[in-house]
C-alpha positions as CSV (number, residue, x, y, z in Angstrom):
1,M,-0.2,0.3,0.3
2,N,1.5,3.2,-1.1
3,F,1.9,7.0,1.0
4,S,-1.3,7.8,-0.6
5,S,-3.7,5.5,-0.2
6,H,-2.6,5.1,3.4
7,Y,-2.6,8.4,4.7
8,G,-5.2,10.2,2.5
9,F,-2.3,11.9,0.4
10,K,-3.9,13.1,-2.8
11,V,-1.3,12.5,-5.7
12,S,-2.2,14.3,-9.2
13,P,-2.7,11.3,-11.9
14,V,0.1,12.6,-13.8
15,S,2.5,11.7,-10.9
16,R,0.5,8.1,-11.0
17,W,1.3,7.7,-15.3
18,F,5.1,8.6,-14.7
19,H,5.1,6.4,-11.7
20,I,3.8,3.2,-13.7
21,F,6.3,3.6,-16.4
22,P,8.4,0.5,-16.4
23,H,11.6,0.9,-14.2
24,V,14.0,-1.8,-15.5
25,D,17.9,-2.7,-15.1
26,I,20.2,-3.1,-17.5
27,S,19.1,-7.0,-17.8
28,F,15.5,-5.9,-18.2
29,Q,15.3,-7.1,-14.5
30,Q,12.0,-5.7,-12.4
31,V,13.3,-2.8,-9.9
32,N,11.7,-1.3,-7.1
33,A,10.1,1.7,-8.1
34,T,10.1,3.5,-4.9
35,F,12.3,6.9,-5.1
36,D,15.9,6.5,-3.3
37,I,18.3,8.5,-5.6
38,T,21.0,6.5,-3.3
39,D,20.0,3.3,-4.8
40,N,22.1,2.2,-7.8
41,S,19.8,0.0,-8.7
42,Y,17.7,2.9,-9.4
43,L,19.8,5.1,-10.7
44,E,20.1,2.3,-13.2
45,A,16.4,2.1,-14.1
46,L,15.9,6.1,-14.8
47,G,18.9,6.2,-16.5
48,I,17.3,3.9,-19.2
49,L,14.1,5.5,-19.6
50,V,16.1,8.9,-20.4
51,A,18.3,7.1,-22.5
52,V,14.9,5.8,-24.3
53,P,14.5,9.3,-26.3
54,G,18.3,9.5,-26.7
55,F,18.0,6.3,-28.8
56,W,15.0,7.2,-30.8
57,L,17.1,10.5,-31.7
58,I,19.4,8.5,-33.0
59,L,16.6,6.6,-34.8
60,T,15.6,10.1,-36.2
61,L,19.1,11.0,-37.1
62,L,18.9,8.3,-39.3
63,A,15.9,8.3,-40.8
64,F,17.0,12.2,-41.9
65,L,20.3,11.2,-43.3
66,I,18.8,8.3,-45.7
67,F,15.6,10.7,-46.7
68,F,18.3,13.3,-47.9
69,L,20.6,11.1,-48.9
70,C,17.5,9.1,-51.6
71,C,16.6,13.1,-52.1
72,C,20.1,13.9,-53.6
73,C,20.4,10.8,-55.8
74,C,17.1,11.7,-56.9
75,C,17.0,15.2,-57.7
76,G,21.0,14.5,-59.4
77,N,19.1,12.6,-62.1
78,N,16.0,13.6,-62.1
79,K,16.1,17.4,-64.0
80,K,12.3,17.7,-64.5
81,Q,11.3,20.6,-62.4
82,K,8.2,19.1,-60.1
83,K,5.0,21.1,-58.3
84,L,5.7,22.0,-55.0
85,T,2.5,22.8,-53.9
86,P,1.7,19.3,-52.1
87,L,5.4,19.2,-50.1
88,K,4.4,23.4,-49.1
89,W,1.2,22.7,-47.8
90,T,2.6,19.4,-45.7
91,L,5.6,21.8,-44.1
92,G,2.8,24.6,-43.6
93,I,0.5,21.9,-41.7
94,F,3.9,20.5,-39.6
95,S,4.7,24.1,-39.0
96,V,1.3,24.4,-38.0
97,L,1.2,21.4,-35.6
98,C,4.7,22.1,-34.5
99,C,3.4,25.7,-32.8
100,G,0.5,23.9,-31.3
101,A,2.5,21.4,-29.6
102,L,5.2,24.5,-28.4
103,A,1.6,26.4,-26.8
104,V,1.2,23.1,-25.2
105,G,4.6,23.4,-23.8
106,F,4.5,26.6,-23.0
107,Y,1.0,25.7,-20.8
108,G,3.3,22.8,-19.2
109,N,6.0,25.1,-18.3
110,F,4.2,27.6,-16.3
111,L,1.8,24.4,-14.4
112,A,5.7,23.5,-13.3
113,H,6.6,26.7,-12.1
114,E,3.2,27.0,-10.6
115,G,3.4,24.1,-8.7
116,I,7.4,24.5,-8.0
117,Q,6.5,27.7,-6.5
118,K,3.9,26.3,-4.0
119,V,6.1,24.1,-2.9
120,E,9.0,26.6,-2.5
121,D,6.4,28.8,-0.8
122,A,5.1,26.0,1.4
123,T,9.0,24.7,2.6
124,Q,9.8,29.2,3.3
125,E,6.6,28.9,5.6
126,M,7.5,25.9,7.7
127,R,11.3,27.7,7.6
128,V,9.5,31.0,9.2
129,F,7.5,29.2,11.5
130,I,10.0,27.0,12.8
131,Q,12.5,29.7,13.0
132,G,10.2,31.5,14.9
133,F,10.0,28.6,17.3
134,H,14.1,28.6,17.3
135,D,14.0,32.2,18.0
136,R,11.9,31.8,21.1
137,V,13.6,28.5,22.4
138,N,17.2,30.3,22.2
139,R,15.3,33.3,23.8
140,T,15.0,30.9,26.8
141,E,18.3,29.3,26.7
142,F,19.6,33.0,27.3
143,I,17.4,33.7,29.8
144,L,18.1,30.4,31.6
145,T,22.3,30.5,31.2
146,Q,22.4,34.6,31.6
147,N,19.7,36.4,33.6
148,V,18.6,33.8,35.6
149,R,22.0,31.9,36.6
150,E,23.9,35.4,37.3
151,N,21.0,36.2,39.5
152,L,21.6,32.6,41.5
153,Q,25.2,33.5,41.3
154,Q,25.0,37.1,43.2
155,L,22.2,35.4,45.6
156,N,24.6,32.7,46.3
157,V,27.2,35.6,47.1
158,T,25.1,37.2,49.1
159,F,23.9,34.0,51.4
160,K,27.7,32.9,51.7
161,Q,28.2,36.3,53.6
162,A,27.5,35.6,57.5
163,G,23.7,35.7,58.4
164,S,22.1,36.1,61.7
165,N,21.5,31.9,61.5
166,A,23.6,29.4,60.3
167,T,21.2,26.8,60.0
168,V,18.7,29.3,57.1
169,Q,22.2,30.0,55.5
170,S,22.6,26.2,54.8
171,E,19.6,25.6,53.7
172,L,19.8,29.0,51.7
173,L,22.6,27.3,50.2
174,E,21.4,24.1,49.6
175,L,18.0,25.7,47.6
176,I,20.5,27.5,45.4
177,Q,22.4,24.7,44.2
178,I,19.1,22.2,43.7
179,M,18.2,25.7,41.5
180,S,21.6,26.1,39.3
181,K,20.7,21.8,39.1
182,N,17.4,23.0,38.0
183,I,18.4,25.4,35.7
184,S,21.3,23.2,34.1
185,Q,18.7,20.5,33.7
186,L,16.0,22.8,31.7
187,T,19.2,24.2,29.5
188,K,19.6,21.3,28.6
189,R,15.7,19.8,27.9
190,V,15.7,23.2,25.3
191,R,18.4,22.1,23.8
192,D,17.5,19.1,22.9
193,V,14.1,20.8,21.3
194,D,15.9,23.0,19.7
195,A,18.2,20.2,18.6
196,A,15.2,18.6,17.2
197,L,14.3,21.0,14.6
198,V,14.8,20.3,11.0
199,N,15.0,24.0,10.1
200,G,18.7,23.6,8.5
201,L,17.4,20.8,6.5
202,L,14.3,22.9,5.5
203,K,16.3,25.8,4.4
204,S,18.7,23.7,2.5
205,V,16.0,21.9,0.7
206,N,13.9,25.5,0.0
207,E,17.3,27.5,-1.4
208,T,18.1,23.9,-3.7
209,I,14.6,24.4,-4.8
210,H,14.8,28.5,-5.5
211,L,18.7,28.0,-7.7
212,V,16.9,25.1,-10.1
213,E,14.0,27.1,-10.5
214,L,15.8,30.3,-11.0
215,F,17.3,29.1,-13.9
216,R,14.8,26.1,-15.4
217,W,11.6,28.2,-15.5
218,P,12.9,31.3,-17.9
219,A,15.6,28.3,-19.9
220,T,12.7,26.2,-21.0
221,F,10.8,29.4,-22.0
222,A,13.8,30.2,-24.1
223,V,14.3,27.0,-25.7
224,L,10.6,27.6,-26.6
225,S,10.1,30.5,-27.7
226,L,13.3,29.7,-29.6
227,L,11.9,26.8,-31.8
228,V,8.9,29.1,-32.1
229,I,10.8,31.5,-34.0
230,F,12.1,28.7,-36.1
231,C,8.6,27.3,-36.8
232,F,7.7,30.7,-38.0
233,I,11.3,30.7,-40.2
234,L,9.5,27.7,-41.8
235,I,6.0,29.1,-42.7
236,G,7.9,32.1,-44.1
237,A,9.9,29.9,-46.4
238,V,6.5,27.9,-47.2
239,C,4.5,31.4,-47.8
240,R,7.5,33.1,-50.0
241,T,9.5,29.2,-51.6
242,S,12.2,31.2,-50.2
243,R,15.3,28.4,-51.1
244,C,17.4,30.3,-48.6
245,L,15.2,30.0,-46.0
246,L,14.3,26.8,-46.3
247,I,18.1,25.3,-46.6
248,F,18.2,27.8,-43.0
249,F,15.6,26.0,-41.5
250,S,17.0,22.9,-42.7
251,V,19.9,23.7,-40.3
252,V,18.2,25.0,-37.6
253,G,15.6,22.1,-37.8
254,L,17.6,19.7,-37.2
255,M,19.4,21.3,-34.1
256,S,15.7,22.2,-33.0
257,V,14.9,18.0,-33.0
258,V,18.6,17.5,-31.2
259,I,17.1,19.6,-28.5
260,C,13.6,18.7,-28.7
261,W,14.6,15.0,-27.6
262,V,17.3,15.9,-25.1
263,L,14.4,17.8,-23.3
264,V,12.1,15.0,-23.6
265,S,14.7,13.0,-22.1
266,F,15.6,15.2,-19.0
267,Y,12.3,15.8,-18.2
268,L,11.0,12.3,-18.9
269,G,13.4,11.4,-15.6
270,L,12.7,14.2,-13.5
271,C,9.3,13.2,-14.0
272,V,9.2,9.7,-13.4
273,A,11.3,10.3,-10.4
274,A,8.9,12.8,-9.4
275,G,6.2,10.7,-9.9
276,D,8.4,7.8,-7.6
277,F,8.6,10.4,-4.8
278,C,5.2,11.8,-5.0
279,L,3.5,8.1,-4.5
280,E,5.5,6.9,-1.6
281,P,8.3,9.7,0.0
282,E,8.7,8.4,3.4
283,P,11.3,5.2,2.6
284,Y,13.6,7.8,1.5
285,L,13.0,10.5,4.1
286,H,13.4,8.2,7.0
287,K,16.9,7.2,4.8
288,E,17.9,10.7,4.2
289,V,16.9,12.2,7.8
290,D,16.9,9.2,10.3
291,P,20.8,9.1,10.9
292,F,20.5,13.1,11.9
293,F,16.9,13.6,13.6
294,N,15.1,10.8,16.4
295,T,12.7,8.7,14.4
296,G,9.9,9.8,16.5
297,V,10.5,13.5,15.1
298,V,10.7,12.4,11.9
299,Q,7.3,10.4,12.0
300,Y,5.4,13.6,13.1
301,Y,6.6,16.2,10.5
302,I,5.7,13.6,8.1
303,H,2.1,12.6,9.5
304,C,1.9,15.9,11.2
305,G,-1.6,15.9,10.8
306,E,-2.5,12.6,12.2
307,K,-2.9,11.9,16.0
308,M,0.3,11.0,16.7
309,K,2.5,11.1,19.7
310,N,4.6,14.2,20.2
311,P,8.1,13.8,20.2
312,F,8.4,16.8,22.1
313,S,5.8,15.9,24.8
314,K,8.5,14.6,27.2
315,S,11.1,17.6,27.3
316,F,8.0,20.0,27.5
317,K,6.1,17.8,30.4
318,E,9.6,18.0,32.4
319,S,10.5,21.2,31.8
320,I,7.6,22.3,32.9
321,A,8.2,20.4,36.1
322,K,11.6,22.0,36.6
323,V,10.2,25.3,36.2
324,D,8.0,24.0,38.9
325,N,10.5,23.4,41.2
326,L,11.6,26.6,40.4
327,E,9.2,28.6,41.7
328,R,8.7,26.3,44.7
329,S,12.5,26.7,45.4
330,L,12.5,30.3,45.0
331,G,9.9,30.8,47.5
332,E,11.5,28.8,49.9
333,V,14.3,30.7,49.5
334,K,12.0,34.1,49.5
335,E,10.5,32.9,52.6
336,L,14.2,32.2,54.7
337,A,16.1,34.9,53.2
338,E,13.7,38.2,53.9
339,P,14.1,37.5,58.0
340,N,17.5,36.8,57.9
341,F,19.3,39.1,55.3
342,P,19.3,42.9,54.3
343,Q,16.4,43.3,51.2
344,P,18.7,44.9,49.0
345,K,21.4,42.7,48.8
346,V,18.8,39.7,47.9
347,C,17.3,39.3,44.2
348,T,14.7,37.6,43.5
């Protein structure tokens, strides 16, 4: 059972369609389709899928070569001029069809850009939320390690001075030690919570997505625009029956075929990998994140919409208990210190 059906995550039909592409290795043995770029067998299967359009490109170029050789041989022996009207209509129709296909490419590139931007915005929102929590945690740690600890040190110095009651003085110093121990334990709990936050990982993912899309979106748009210009050149050459434009298009058209199939290879591998990840992302996420974070934390992040045990609840409960102990100890210190020490020297 895949991730989407088990946890209610809705996967688009396009992702499912790319996911069902055959994943086979070089010996045509079935390979596990679960997304894992660290698995050599999986990368080999993706490489074979990427190579299929490349193989088709070679066949296309070979067909062009045979066609042009036949044309040259036939045209060299037959000097009778033939009507070019059917050929012009054929070229015109195919150029219009190519423009339509490129329009679909523009629309697909636009949809892909919108989808990637949504992912980028979502990771940015998570970064902002977690960064805010991270800042509050750091602020709490600063208060505990600087302000509260400094006050305890001042109290310790004050209570070490000769008081009116040696027993009270001993009890106060013992309470200060207990409070210092509670603060150390509380600081450790705060640091544990901060270490469990995946803000650094989210930052890396967000920056990578932004950098890739910064180049992918305009580059794909530029290539598609260039191909449209080539189609217009062909339409102009057909309309004017321009020999120069037809020769020019024969060169750039061949280059366009190469560019198109290279793009098909790139996007096919990318889309199949994305489809595999969308259908079942959890194994790869655990494999990559578990060495750095607690498994319970990873599960909590992945299935945050479900009723799962909060991995931070234990640290929170223990921290609250430590704070309660500090308040009780502070009350006892105040009760014992006020009758026996000068008020200006007692920092509460």
